[in-house]
C-alpha positions as CSV (number, residue, x, y, z in Angstrom):
1,M,37.8,23.0,96.2
2,K,39.2,21.2,93.2
3,R,39.2,17.9,95.1
4,F,35.4,18.0,95.6
5,P,34.4,16.6,92.2
6,C,36.9,13.7,92.5
7,L,35.7,12.9,96.0
8,L,32.1,12.9,94.9
9,A,32.8,10.6,92.0
10,L,34.6,8.2,94.3
11,V,31.6,8.1,96.7
12,L,29.2,7.4,93.8
13,M,31.4,4.5,92.5
14,V,31.5,2.9,96.0
15,A,27.7,3.3,96.3
16,A,27.1,1.7,93.0
17,A,29.3,-1.3,94.0
18,I,27.2,-2.0,97.1
19,P,24.4,-4.6,96.5
20,A,20.9,-3.1,96.7
21,Q,18.9,-4.0,99.8
22,V,15.9,-6.3,99.8
23,P,12.7,-4.2,99.6
24,D,10.7,-3.6,102.7
25,R,7.8,-5.6,101.4
26,T,7.6,-8.5,98.9
27,V,6.1,-7.9,95.5
28,M,3.3,-10.1,94.3
29,V,3.9,-11.6,90.8
30,A,1.4,-13.3,88.6
31,F,3.1,-15.5,86.0
32,T,0.9,-16.2,83.0
33,A,2.5,-18.3,80.3
34,V,5.5,-19.2,78.1
35,R,4.9,-18.9,74.4
36,N,6.8,-20.5,71.5
37,L,7.2,-18.0,68.7
38,D,8.9,-20.6,66.5
39,I,7.1,-22.1,63.5
40,D,8.8,-25.5,64.2
41,P,6.7,-27.4,66.7
42,R,9.7,-29.6,67.6
43,S,10.9,-26.8,69.8
44,D,7.7,-26.8,71.9
45,Y,9.4,-28.8,74.6
46,I,11.7,-25.9,75.4
47,G,8.7,-24.0,76.8
48,G,8.3,-26.4,79.7
49,I,12.0,-26.1,80.6
50,V,11.9,-22.3,80.4
51,Q,8.8,-22.1,82.6
52,G,10.2,-24.6,85.2
53,L,13.5,-22.8,85.6
54,L,11.9,-19.3,85.6
55,L,9.4,-20.3,88.3
56,Y,12.1,-22.0,90.3
57,D,14.2,-18.8,90.3
58,L,11.2,-16.6,91.2
59,T,10.3,-18.8,94.2
60,R,13.8,-18.4,95.6
61,A,14.2,-14.7,94.8
62,P,14.2,-12.5,98.0
63,G,11.3,-10.0,98.0
64,V,9.2,-11.9,95.4
65,T,6.0,-13.9,96.0
66,L,4.3,-15.8,93.3
67,V,0.5,-15.7,93.0
68,D,-0.9,-19.1,93.6
69,R,-1.8,-20.8,90.3
70,G,-5.1,-22.0,91.7
71,S,-6.1,-18.4,92.5
72,L,-5.0,-17.4,89.0
73,D,-7.1,-20.1,87.4
74,R,-10.1,-19.2,89.5
75,V,-10.0,-15.6,88.5
76,L,-9.6,-16.5,84.9
77,A,-12.7,-18.8,85.1
78,E,-14.7,-16.1,86.8
79,Q,-13.8,-13.5,84.1
80,E,-14.2,-16.1,81.3
81,L,-10.7,-15.5,80.1
82,Q,-8.0,-17.9,78.8
83,L,-4.5,-17.9,80.2
84,S,-2.9,-17.7,76.7
85,G,-5.0,-14.7,75.9
86,L,-3.4,-12.6,78.7
87,V,-0.2,-12.6,76.8
88,D,-1.6,-10.4,74.0
89,D,-4.5,-8.7,75.9
90,R,-2.9,-6.2,78.1
91,T,-6.2,-4.7,79.4
92,S,-7.4,-8.1,80.6
93,A,-4.0,-8.9,82.1
94,L,-4.1,-5.7,84.2
95,K,-7.7,-6.5,85.2
96,V,-6.7,-10.0,86.4
97,G,-3.7,-8.5,88.2
98,N,-5.8,-6.1,90.1
99,L,-8.3,-8.9,91.1
100,L,-5.4,-11.1,92.3
101,G,-3.7,-8.2,94.2
102,A,-0.6,-8.7,92.0
103,D,1.9,-6.0,91.6
104,F,3.3,-7.3,88.3
105,I,2.2,-9.6,85.4
106,V,5.0,-11.6,83.9
107,S,5.1,-13.7,80.7
108,A,7.8,-15.2,78.6
109,E,8.4,-16.2,75.0
110,Y,11.2,-17.8,73.0
111,V,12.5,-18.6,69.6
112,A,14.7,-21.6,68.9
113,M,17.6,-20.7,66.6
114,S,19.7,-23.8,65.6
115,A,21.7,-24.6,68.7
116,E,20.6,-21.6,70.7
117,V,17.4,-20.1,72.0
118,L,16.3,-16.4,72.4
119,I,14.3,-15.9,75.5
120,T,12.3,-12.8,76.2
121,I,10.6,-12.0,79.5
122,R,7.9,-9.4,79.6
123,V,6.6,-7.6,82.7
124,V,3.8,-5.1,83.2
125,A,3.3,-3.1,86.4
126,V,-0.4,-3.4,87.4
127,A,-0.6,-0.1,89.1
128,T,0.9,2.0,86.3
129,G,0.7,-0.1,83.2
130,R,4.5,0.4,82.7
131,S,6.2,-2.4,80.9
132,G,9.6,-3.8,80.6
133,A,11.3,-6.7,78.6
134,F,14.5,-8.7,79.1
135,A,16.1,-10.9,76.5
136,E,18.9,-13.4,76.7
137,R,20.3,-15.7,74.0
138,G,22.2,-18.9,74.6
139,A,21.9,-22.7,74.8
140,G,22.1,-23.6,78.5
141,E,20.0,-23.3,81.6
142,N,22.0,-20.2,82.6
143,T,20.3,-18.3,79.7
144,V,17.1,-18.5,81.7
145,H,18.8,-17.8,84.9
146,R,20.3,-14.6,83.5
147,A,16.9,-13.4,82.3
148,A,15.4,-14.2,85.7
149,E,18.2,-12.1,87.4
150,S,17.3,-9.1,85.2
151,L,13.6,-9.6,86.0
152,V,14.1,-9.8,89.7
153,H,16.3,-6.7,89.6
154,Y,13.5,-4.9,87.8
155,L,10.9,-6.1,90.3
156,T,12.8,-5.5,93.5
157,G,15.8,-3.3,92.8
158,S,18.1,-6.1,94.0
159,R,19.9,-8.4,91.6
160,P,20.2,-12.0,92.8
161,T,22.6,-14.6,91.5
162,F,21.0,-17.6,89.9
163,V,23.7,-18.5,87.4
164,D,26.1,-21.3,88.4
165,T,28.3,-24.0,86.8
166,S,25.5,-26.6,86.8
167,G,23.5,-24.2,84.6
168,D,25.7,-25.0,81.6
169,R,23.5,-27.9,80.7
170,S,21.9,-27.3,77.3
171,I,18.1,-26.7,77.0
172,V,18.3,-26.9,73.2
173,S,18.8,-30.5,72.2
174,L,16.5,-31.4,69.3
175,K,16.4,-35.2,68.8
176,N,18.8,-36.6,66.2
177,E,16.3,-37.3,63.4
178,S,17.0,-39.0,60.1
179,P,17.1,-36.5,57.2
180,G,14.4,-36.7,54.5
181,S,14.4,-36.2,50.7
182,V,12.2,-34.7,48.0
183,A,11.5,-36.2,44.5
184,L,10.1,-33.5,42.2
185,H,8.4,-34.7,39.0
186,S,8.0,-32.2,36.2
187,N,7.4,-32.2,32.5
188,I,9.1,-28.8,32.2
189,I,12.6,-28.9,30.7
190,R,15.4,-27.1,32.6
191,A,13.3,-25.0,34.9
192,E,15.2,-23.7,38.0
193,I,14.4,-25.4,41.3
194,F,14.8,-23.5,44.6
195,M,14.6,-25.3,47.9
196,D,14.1,-23.0,50.9
197,G,15.1,-20.1,48.8
198,E,18.4,-21.7,47.6
199,F,19.1,-22.9,44.0
200,A,19.0,-26.7,44.0
201,G,19.1,-27.7,40.3
202,Y,17.0,-28.0,37.1
203,T,13.9,-30.0,36.3
204,T,14.5,-33.1,34.2
205,G,11.7,-32.5,31.7
206,A,10.8,-36.2,32.0
207,I,7.7,-36.7,34.0
208,D,8.8,-40.2,35.1
209,V,12.4,-39.1,36.1
210,P,12.2,-36.9,39.2
211,F,14.8,-34.5,40.4
212,E,16.0,-35.7,43.8
213,I,17.0,-33.5,46.7
214,A,18.5,-35.4,49.6
215,N,19.6,-34.8,53.2
216,L,16.9,-32.4,54.1
217,P,16.3,-31.8,57.9
218,P,12.8,-32.7,59.1
219,G,10.4,-29.8,59.5
220,K,8.9,-27.1,57.2
221,H,10.3,-26.5,53.8
222,S,9.4,-24.6,50.6
223,I,10.1,-25.5,47.0
224,R,9.7,-23.2,44.0
225,V,10.1,-23.8,40.2
226,H,11.0,-20.9,37.9
227,L,11.1,-21.0,34.1
228,G,10.7,-17.4,33.3
229,R,8.2,-15.3,31.3
230,G,5.1,-17.1,30.4
231,F,5.2,-20.1,32.7
232,G,4.0,-20.8,36.2
233,V,0.6,-21.0,37.9
234,V,-2.5,-18.8,37.5
235,K,-4.2,-17.9,40.7
236,L,-8.0,-17.7,40.5
237,P,-10.4,-16.0,40.5
238,E,-8.3,-12.8,40.3
239,V,-6.1,-14.3,37.5
240,T,-2.6,-13.4,38.7
241,F,0.6,-15.1,37.7
242,S,3.5,-16.5,39.7
243,D,6.0,-19.3,39.9
244,W,4.7,-22.6,41.2
245,E,5.6,-22.8,44.9
246,L,4.7,-25.2,47.7
247,E,5.3,-25.3,51.5
248,F,5.3,-28.7,53.0
249,E,6.2,-30.6,56.2
250,L,8.9,-33.2,55.9
251,K,8.9,-36.0,58.5
252,P,12.1,-37.8,59.7
253,G,13.4,-40.2,57.0
254,E,10.5,-39.4,54.7
255,R,10.8,-39.3,50.9
256,K,8.3,-36.7,49.8
257,V,7.1,-37.0,46.2
258,L,5.9,-33.7,44.6
259,R,4.5,-32.9,41.2
260,D,5.4,-29.5,39.6
261,Q,2.2,-27.6,38.6
262,T,4.0,-25.2,36.3
263,R,2.0,-24.6,33.1
264,D,2.1,-22.4,30.0
265,F,0.1,-19.3,31.0
266,N,-1.5,-18.9,27.6
267,S,-2.8,-22.5,27.6
268,V,-4.4,-21.9,31.0
269,L,-5.9,-18.6,29.8
270,Y,-7.3,-20.2,26.7
271,G,-9.2,-22.7,28.9
272,L,-10.5,-19.9,31.1
273,Q,-11.5,-17.7,28.2
274,Y,-14.0,-20.0,26.5
275,L,-17.1,-20.8,28.5
276,A,-18.8,-22.8,25.8
277,R,-18.3,-23.6,22.2
278,D,-19.8,-26.0,19.6
279,S,-20.2,-26.5,15.9
280,F,-22.5,-28.9,13.9
281,Y,-24.5,-29.2,10.7
282,W,-28.1,-28.1,10.7
283,K,-29.9,-31.4,10.3
284,P,-33.0,-33.1,11.8
285,D,-30.9,-35.0,14.3
286,T,-29.0,-31.9,15.5
287,R,-32.0,-29.6,15.7
288,A,-32.4,-30.3,19.5
289,K,-28.8,-29.2,20.0
290,A,-29.4,-25.9,18.3
291,E,-32.7,-25.4,20.2
292,K,-31.1,-26.1,23.5
293,T,-30.7,-23.4,26.2
294,F,-27.2,-23.3,27.5
295,E,-26.9,-22.3,31.2
296,L,-23.6,-22.0,33.0
297,S,-21.7,-19.6,35.3
298,F,-18.2,-18.4,36.1
299,Q,-16.4,-16.3,38.7
300,D,-15.1,-12.9,37.5
301,R,-11.8,-11.6,38.6
302,A,-13.4,-10.0,41.7
303,G,-14.7,-13.4,42.8
304,V,-18.3,-12.6,41.8
305,V,-20.4,-15.4,40.3
306,V,-21.7,-14.4,36.9
307,P,-24.6,-16.6,35.6
308,V,-24.8,-17.0,31.9
309,R,-27.8,-18.1,29.7
310,L,-27.8,-18.5,25.9
311,S,-30.6,-19.5,23.6
312,L,-29.8,-19.6,19.8
313,R,-33.5,-19.9,18.8
314,P,-33.1,-21.3,15.3
315,E,-36.0,-21.2,12.8
316,E,-36.0,-22.3,9.2
317,K,-38.0,-20.2,6.7
318,D,-38.2,-21.0,3.0
319,G,-35.0,-23.1,3.2
320,I,-33.1,-20.3,5.0
321,L,-31.9,-20.6,8.6
322,H,-32.8,-17.7,10.9
323,M,-31.5,-17.3,14.4
324,S,-32.6,-14.9,17.1
325,P,-30.1,-15.5,19.9
326,T,-30.6,-14.1,23.4
327,L,-27.8,-13.9,25.9
328,T,-27.9,-13.0,29.6
329,A,-24.6,-12.5,31.5
330,G,-25.1,-11.4,35.1
331,D,-27.3,-8.2,35.1
332,A,-26.7,-7.6,31.3
333,S,-28.7,-9.1,28.5
334,G,-29.2,-8.7,24.8
335,A,-31.3,-10.1,21.9
336,F,-29.9,-10.3,18.3
337,K,-30.7,-11.7,14.8
338,L,-28.7,-13.6,12.3
339,V,-29.9,-14.8,8.9
340,G,-28.1,-17.3,6.7
341,E,-27.4,-16.6,3.0
342,P,-26.8,-19.2,0.4
343,G,-23.1,-19.3,-0.7
344,K,-22.0,-17.2,2.2
345,E,-20.9,-17.4,5.8
346,M,-22.9,-14.9,8.0
347,E,-21.4,-14.0,11.3
348,L,-22.6,-12.3,14.5
349,T,-20.3,-10.9,17.2
350,E,-21.8,-9.2,20.3
351,I,-20.7,-8.4,23.8
352,V,-23.0,-8.7,26.8
353,G,-21.5,-7.8,30.1
354,L,-18.3,-9.8,30.5
355,V,-19.2,-12.2,27.8
356,R,-18.6,-12.1,24.0
357,L,-21.0,-14.1,21.8
358,Y,-20.0,-15.3,18.4
359,V,-22.4,-17.1,16.1
360,S,-22.0,-18.1,12.4
361,I,-24.2,-19.7,9.8
362,D,-22.1,-21.1,6.9
363,M,-23.9,-21.9,3.7
364,K,-21.0,-21.7,1.3
365,Y,-21.0,-25.3,0.3
366,G,-24.7,-26.1,0.2
367,N,-25.1,-27.6,3.7
368,V,-25.9,-25.4,6.7
369,Y,-23.1,-25.3,9.3
370,I,-23.6,-23.6,12.7
371,E,-20.8,-22.5,14.9
372,F,-21.0,-20.6,18.2
373,D,-18.9,-19.8,21.3
374,L,-19.1,-17.8,24.5
375,K,-15.9,-16.1,25.6
376,R,-14.9,-14.0,28.6
377,T,-13.9,-10.5,27.9
378,D,-12.0,-9.9,31.1
379,I,-9.3,-12.5,30.1
380,R,-7.0,-12.3,27.1
381,Q,-3.9,-14.1,25.8
382,N,-0.6,-12.7,27.0
383,M,-2.2,-10.7,29.8
384,Y,0.7,-11.7,32.0
385,D,3.0,-9.3,30.2
């Protein structure tokens, strides 16, 4: 009796070593597309190689029949669907599979990684919606063949052999392209430069003397300049603060010239704060300026356009200047009064909505001097702290 478990284990091992039989009927397979998940378009050519090898393996696989491409295109046209859309739209894929009489829907995707490629084959059973995926990583044609072997085994229960010595040929062979370079101009002194996330050096501080970065491979790159607290770029309209950073495409042999946009945050904020400002003496030739209606607008930090309208409405009575300014900012409005006084400077400060109004009449030195400004209240100096 003690020999029974050992005998049973031996029988199971022998059975597992016997190749599976070809199924009684062939399975119908609808192959949709191969998708490049890489951001580098230079690897697009790999998709054609993967598709060609995969379809070749499926056509010679026992027990597998590929749905005719013409039939697939006809059904897609009738259903007003795109072939590429079936990769992400599982419901549509199953619908098309049923219309074609397919048992499985198959697609593939890949990512090029330096000298290798990661290939993933995805399969969905039309009848049950059950899905599977098979991934292989390598550089040669056998990478695709191994993935195809796993796919056929999943479809039929029988694992064929597609891998052979001729399949060692590489499918990843990006062209030998001349490296490029970057010349970064900046008037910032000794700011840190990062190329593709790696420290590359310091800005020269001389706008006409760029920092050079050589021997960069063609393709997508990113550059960032970091000086620390108080410097960078201000993103509008929300008014947020960050390092200056740029993504760019570098062509083979190209020398890309870039200009650093890093600025002092407070100088940028100062320019954003003041919507309008002016000062002048009250004289006959400046009267029109004082009587002018100022109309402008700005975007608040939520991106809403705020129209602004200011009228100072000056009037001279018995040698004394009177003002009755009215201000509208968005839905808010206000009307105010300010009267000059000989030998003194009279000031008015009022807030209407998101706008602060300042007006002064200065009569300290005999002449009448007018000063006014409009300033946003949702922006302040040092708000990046």
